[in-house]
C-alpha positions, -999 to +999 in steps of 0.1 A: +491-030-167+479-047-199+450-069-186+458-102-206+433-120-185+408-096-200+421-100-234+418-139-229+383-134-228+378-119-262+385-154-277+352-171-280+367-201-295+388-207-260+358-214-241+350-248-247+360-287-240+382-305-259+383-343-252+364-339-220+395-305-209+395-272-215+411-261-246+445-250-243+458-237-276+492-237-281+496-233-322+492-203-327+526-209-350+503-223-374+475-203-372+463-181-345+431-175-330+406-148-337+387-119-312+352-114-313+359-078-330+376-096-357+350-123-365+325-097-362+340-072-387+340-098-413+302-106-408+293-068-403+312-062-441+291-089-457+257-077-437+265-037-446+286-027-476+296-061-493+305-049-527+338-049-552+361-024-545+380+000-572+351-004-599+320+008-589+305+039-586+274+031-566+277+039-531+282+004-516+311+004-538+322+031-522+320+023-489+338-011-497+366+010-511+372+035-487+365+000-455+395-020-481+419+011-479+416+023-447+419-015-433+452-018-456+463+017-440+458+000-406+480-031-411+506-004-429+514+013-393+511-018-377+544-029-400+563+010-404+544+009-440+538+041-463+501+043-464+493+074-478+476+075-512+504+073-541+528+062-520+514+028-505+537+000-499+516-029-491+502-053-517+471-077-508+482-110-513+467-144-505+490-150-477+528-151-471+532-175-495+508-155-522+532-129-517+566-145-521+557-163-551+546-128-568+578-116-561+598-143-572+577-145-604+582-107-607+620-111-605+613-144-631+593-119-655+623-093-650+645-114-657+632-118-689+632-085-698+591-078-691+591-042-670+623-031-697+661-027-689+658-008-660+636-036-643+658-062-655+691-043-643+674-044-612+654-074-602+662-097-631+690-127-624+708-151-646+737-174-649+766-166-626+740-145-605+733-156-569+705-161-548+707-167-510+684-181-486+689-202-451+687-239-442+660-223-411+635-210-440+598-223-437+592-240-477+573-206-491+608-191-485+627-217-499+607-230-526+598-200-547+633-190-549+648-224-561+623-223-585+635-192-598+672-201-595+664-231-613+641-207-645+673-182-644+702-204-645+711-184-612+730-201-583+712-212-551+729-203-518+725-209-484+732-196-444+743-223-422+730-230-388+747-226-355+739-255-332+706-241-317+691-235-351+703-196-356+711-188-389+746-179-388+744-140-395+784-135-385+790-156-418+772-130-442+807-117-456+816-153-468+778-160-479+771-131-500+791-119-526+795-097-552+774-121-575+746-123-549+715-105-563+691-114-538+693-125-500+657-139-489+659-149-448+637-155-418+628-129-395+619-157-367+622-191-375+589-212-374+603-243-358+629-228-333+613-196-323+649-177-328+647-144-341+675-138-366+699-111-365+691-096-399+716-061-390+746-078-410+727-101-432+706-073-442+738-042-444+759-070-464+733-076-489+727-038-496+772-035-494+770-056-530+738-043-543+713-072-540+676-072-528+672-082-491+641-103-485+623-108-452+599-131-439+579-116-411+551-145-406+564-153-373+575-114-361+547-093-370+521-114-345+545-114-316+570-085-317+575-048-326+581-047-365+593-015-387+601-025-421+614+011-427+641+010-394+650-025-406+657-014-440+645-045-454+635-040-495+605-065-494+586-084-467+557-108-463+535-118-437+499-134-432+467-117-413+456-150-401+488-156-379+483-117-366+448-125-355+432-117-387+413-139-409+425-165-432+431-167-470+446-130-470+486-114-464+507-085-472+538-076-494+559-053-484+580-033-507+596-001-506+580+023-529+603+027-554+610-006-558+574-011-565+569+010-586+600-007-612+587-041-604+567-057-633+536-074-627+531-114-616+495-121-626+472-108-647+438-094-648+412-073-638+418-041-617+455-042-625+453-025-663+450+009-670+445+004-710+446-032-726+450-030-762+447-059-788+478-055-806+504-044-785+513-052-741+490-035-722+497+000-698+498-014-659+485+005-630+506+020-604+513-001-572+494-017-547+469-022-576+496-034-604+501-066-585+464-062-575+448-089-604+413-102-595+388-096-573+402-089-536+395-104-503+378-075-492+358-087-465+393-104-452+412-075-458+386-053-435+389-076-406+427-080-409+427-043-405+407-047-374+433-074-359+463-046-365+445-019-348+434-046-319+470-049-314+481-020-318+453-011-290+474-035-268+510-026-277+531-045-294+557-042-270+531-055-241+523-081-264+563-089-265+566-087-227+537-108-218+547-136-245+587-137-235+572-147-203+554-175-216+586-185-234+604-190-202+577-212-192+578-229-222+616-236-219+611-256-187+603-286-211+639-287-209+639-304-173+618-330-181+633-363-186+639-375-221+625-345-240+651-324-265+645-289-275+652-284-307+662-244-312+674-221-283+675-229-247+677-195-233+652-168-238+669-142-254+666-133-290+635-160-293+597-153-292+573-183-276+577-208-300+593-246-288+601-278-313+608-306-294+614-345-299+607-369-270+633-401-268+615-437-277+580-419-287+571-409-328+560-371-327+526-383-339+519-405-307+529-377-289+506-349-303+477-376-299+484-379-262+488-343-255+454-338-279+438-362-250+444-336-227+425-308-246+461-296-258+466-283-294+499-284-305+512-292-339+529-323-356+555-333-382+580-312-397+562-277-401+570-270-434+606-269-429+627-300-436+659-289-442+659-273-407+645-309-392+678-327-410+702-301-394+686-315-359+691-353-369+652-357-371+624-360-397+596-346-378+591-328-342+560-318-318+559-277-315+540-256-289+536-220-300+518-194-276+499-160-284+488-134-269+458-153-254+476-180-232+486-176-194+513-197-173+481-222-164+482-231-201+520-235-202+518-257-168+491-279-182+509-285-215+543-296-193+522-317-172+509-334-208+546-338-219+554-348-186+531-381-188+541-393-227+570-410-219+553-433-191+520-438-212+538-452-242+565-474-218+596-456-232 
């Protein structure tokens, strides 16, 4: 049996008081805390083998490159991607936002003929074509593809949501048409915690020859994920949500698609041959998409985080957080509280958004923070889903592997005191 109390002890930041109370951290949906092994890995890299990767012939550069690529392989194993040399399917990015922008930019470049006719046919969009998202999307999905549609003349369409904020996957046959070229949706809603029924959406996208892009930010840290088994074409996720460092993320792409996709940014390390009088010859993936100096220490630490998660077992993480989600749903029993999202503990993770009648979300957040409990306040970079619920902002509590039932009890107790404190 997994010892989650021992796992919790691996997080040094949790051993402190906030406002005179032991810290309860329930904001993992924004960024997860880091176990000591991840903190040590980044520090040790700088202390022992710090050097540029893929460009130096000296010993430190060789060791740094090996550590960098070993970390890429670890993260690839976590998400079910290829990692063998020449078959790599993970591109290092600055985060999921960087990966999704890279993808939208590359699609735009292909639309303009960059990368050749085959790339234009596979990735290009223009007037008469459709790009499909959903109302549940984080702005990092919505905005890059909204802008791609604006630049190319394509039409942006979207899936509607049900009363609990779930994407209406059973409408895929109507929303996705023969004119659809790209479908980009979230695996798990960052506001509602709802797990999207992506299988029928992927099937329909592939039936019409569309590319399917998955936002996996909120699924990779909490669920067992295998991109090959899911049959997605591209997927983006961030290291800092999976107990790794900030400033780094990964873009997954099927190898055949990455080889065809034109680059999105340009500079050192991504070019094979550069000329003054003709276009450059670019490297094969993933180097083609990794211009400039990479966040090597952060990638190495992200590999340690992936290894650490696999050591726990994602099935164990999933089971533990399922219990926490059930405890969090007890918020529905508190008078004056409205849950924004699924009300049952099925097809969801331990993330809940809520509003309290008569009290502004920022006041709620301040009161709860005064009890030493960290939650998120605002629209969580997902304004359309908030409008769907008829609100502009909410409070969000999101659990991680280090939380326990005592944390949830303290949180619910604090929520229960909000209306009385404000006289609502």
